N, C-alpha and C positions, 0 to 999 in steps of 0.2 A: 503494500499500501504506499502512494507516494505521501510523505507525511506534509500536512499543514503547520505551520509555525504556533498559531493559537487558535484553540476552537474553545468557545464558551458554550455554556448550556445552562438555560435559563429555567429552573426547574429541575434538584436533583433527586424526583423519586424514584420509582422502578424504572421506568424509560430512561430517562436522563442518567441517572447512575449506571446505567446497564451500556449505556452509550459511552460514557466515560470510561468504565472499564474496559469496554474492547478497544477503545482508542488508544488507552495507556498498554496493555497487553500487545497490540498489534503494532505500536510504534506508529501510529496512525498522526500523530499531534506533539509536538514538543512540550507544549503545555496545555492541560487542561481545565479550564477556570469554571467553578461552580458557582451559579448564583441563586438564592434564596431568599424566602422572608423570613424563615428560623434557622437560628445557628443551629440548634439540634440536628437538624435532617442534613444541614451542611457537613456539619462535627462526624456525623455516620457516613458520609460518602465519603469524607476524606479519609476516616477511618479503614473503609472499605477498598479503599485505593482508586476509587472512580475519578478522584480529582486531583490536581497537583496544590490549586489554591483554592479557597472557599471564601466569599463575601456575600453582604447584603446590598451591596453597592453596585446597582445595575450599571450604572454610568460607568464606574471606572472599570469594571469587568469587561466592556465590549468595546471600548476604544481600542484599536490598534487589531481585534483580533478578525482571523481570515475568513472564520464562519462562527455565526451564533445558531443555536439549536434551541427553539423554544420548546418546552417539552410540559406545560402547564394544562390545567384543565381548558377546553375548547373555548368557555366564554372569556376567557382573558387572555385568548392569544394575538387577538387583536390589537388591543391597546399595550402590550407588553412589544410585539413587533414594532408599532408606532414608537415609542421608547427607545428601543434600540435603535431605530433607525433617526431617529432625533439626536440619540447622544452619539453616534458614529455613522454618519451619512455615508453611503457607497459601500458598507458592509454588508456582505452576502448574508442572508436570514432565510430559515428555514424554519420548519416545525414538526411537531409529530402528532399532530390533531386528529382526532377519528373521524371528523367530519371537515369537508374542506369548501363546499362552494360559495358559503356566506363568506368564509373568512378569506377566501383569493378574492371575492367580489369586491369587497371591502376594501383589503389591500391594494388592489390592482388600479386604484382609483386615486388610492390617498397619494398626498404631497408631505412632505418636511422640510423644514427649513433646513439648507446647509449654513455651512461656516461664513458664507456672503449673504445669508438672511432671505435666499431665495426659494420657493417651493424647489424641491426635487421628488421625484417617484422614489418609492422605499424599492430597493432590490431583494425581492421576497419570491421565493418559489414553494410552494407549499409539498408537505412530505407525509407519508403515512405509512410508519412502521405495522405492520400486522403481526405483532408479537405483543406478548404479555403475560399477567399471571394474576390470580384473584387477588393475590397479598400485594400491597402496598407499601412503599416508601423504599429507600436505599438498601437498608439491611438484607432484602431480599435480591437484589440487582445481582445480574451475572454477566461475564462478559461473553457468553456464547448464546446470549437471547437471541439474537439477529441470526445466527449461523443458519443459511439455508431458510429463511424466514423471507416473506415477500415485502419490499417497502413498495408503496404507490407513490411516485411523483407527479404533482400536478401543477403543470408548467400555464399561465396564463398565455394570451396571443402575445403580448409585450415581453414576455421572458425572453432573457437572452440565450442564445444558444449555449454559450461558454457556461453559463450559469446551472444551466440542467445538465449539461456534461459533468460540470465539478461534482453536484450531488450525486449523479449516478456513480462518479469516483467513489466520491464519500461513503455511499450506503456499499457499494459492492465490496471496499475496503473493510467493511464491517463484517463479512460473510454473509449478506444478503441477496437475494435475487431482486433486480430492481425491472419495473415496468412503470410507462410514462402512459396517465390517462388524464381526462379532463375532469375538471372538479366537480359539473356535476354529473358524468357519468361514473364517476367513483362514489359520490354520495347514493347514487340508485342503486348500483351493485352492492356497495357495503350494508345498503339497508336489508339486504335479504341475506347476506354471507356471516355478518358480524352483529347488527344492531338487533335485528329481529330475535336470532337466538339468544341473545341476553336479556331481552323482554321473556321471551317463554322460559326461560330456565327461574328467572324470578317468579313469574306467575306461577309454575310448577310446585317449586319450593314454598311458596306463599299457601296454596290449597292443598297442600299434602297436612292430612289431620296430625294432629300430635302424639295421636293414640298410634301411629304407624312409623314414626321416626326410629324405635328402636329395631324396625324391622326393613330397613332401608338396606339396599344390598348395592353393587356397583353401576347397574343401570340406573339407578336415582341420583347416585354420588356423581357419575360422568355426566349426566345430562344438567345436571343442576350446579356443577361446579363454579359456573363463573357468576352464578348469582350471590356469591359471597363477594363480590366488587363493592367498591364504595358508591352506593346509593346517589349521593349529590352528585358525583362525576357522571354515572350514568344518565341521570335526569338530565343533565346538561347537552350529552350527546344524542339521547332520542328526540329531545324538542328542536335539535338545532338541524335534524334531518325529518323532520315531522313530515313531510309531505311524502316523500319516497318511502317513508317507513309507514305511512298508513295503507299505501298500495300493498308493501309487504304482509301488513296484518290481512288485508282484503283477500289474499290469495289465501294465507293461511287458515281464516276462517271457513273459506269455500273448501279447503281440504278436509278440515275439522268435521264441517258438516256432513260430508260425504261418508267420512268413517260412522259418525252417528247414523247417518241414515242405513246405512250396511247393516250396522248393529241392531238396530232396531227392528229393522227386517229380516234380521236373520240369516242373511246372505253371505254364507262363507267366501262365494269366489268373488263377490265384491270386495271383501275383505282384504282378502290374499291379492288380489289384483292392485289395489290401494299401496300395500305394504312392500307388493315386489317393485313398483315406482322407485317408492322412497330407498329399496336397498340397491336399485339401480344405479340411483346419483349416488351414493352413499361409497359404493364400489368403485365408481370413477376415482374418488378422491382418493383412496386407499388410509393404510395407518401412517 
């Protein structure tokens, strides 16, 4: 991996700290700087070896960085990217947000003052690492979290080709597979592949009677694992992709209705056919 001089990570939770660990383990940057609001998390990230230096001062942390990666909840990404761009005009910025259309649209038209006081575009290209864990915080970070995982890069029409190439190189260097999608297409696809499964996992866990909990086995545990994620974080994600998620919910509701109708009518062949369709999709992905 070709090394960056300085990479600054804003938000050193699970994803941010894992990126830092991978950068340091793979010698992807001469210096990794972590920024956060709470010194406890910053100290934990430094203890884990995820960052070389940690600070709560965003402005000092981003000036002179080759790349800034914003790894915070989606609701704060636009504001923080603007703060980074204001403190260090011209620095390449990306993020790790789970939704992209609203973020990319807002930042694509935003301008910040440069050192001469003129309004200049923000040098931002969105990213979304499709990796994670239901456990949060830097203590659970792993340097191999992105290995053989997909990262989606979502440039806009005004994104510079060289910046998109730089981000491909960055994420490839951390072991990831990189694909490029438009922001709206990303959100439409992720509504079904990521956001709906979290919603379903939460709903299934919540509707399981307490008396059943001593009897759960691997099927229930595997299906509901992601329901243990941060409720506030996932509320922000679901609401920021509301329209696409509702369409995915419509498809799920139709499928559940078909299962119910087959069960009520005692139609074994219908139920088997519905199961077979699901199995075919799952078999394509493999383990």
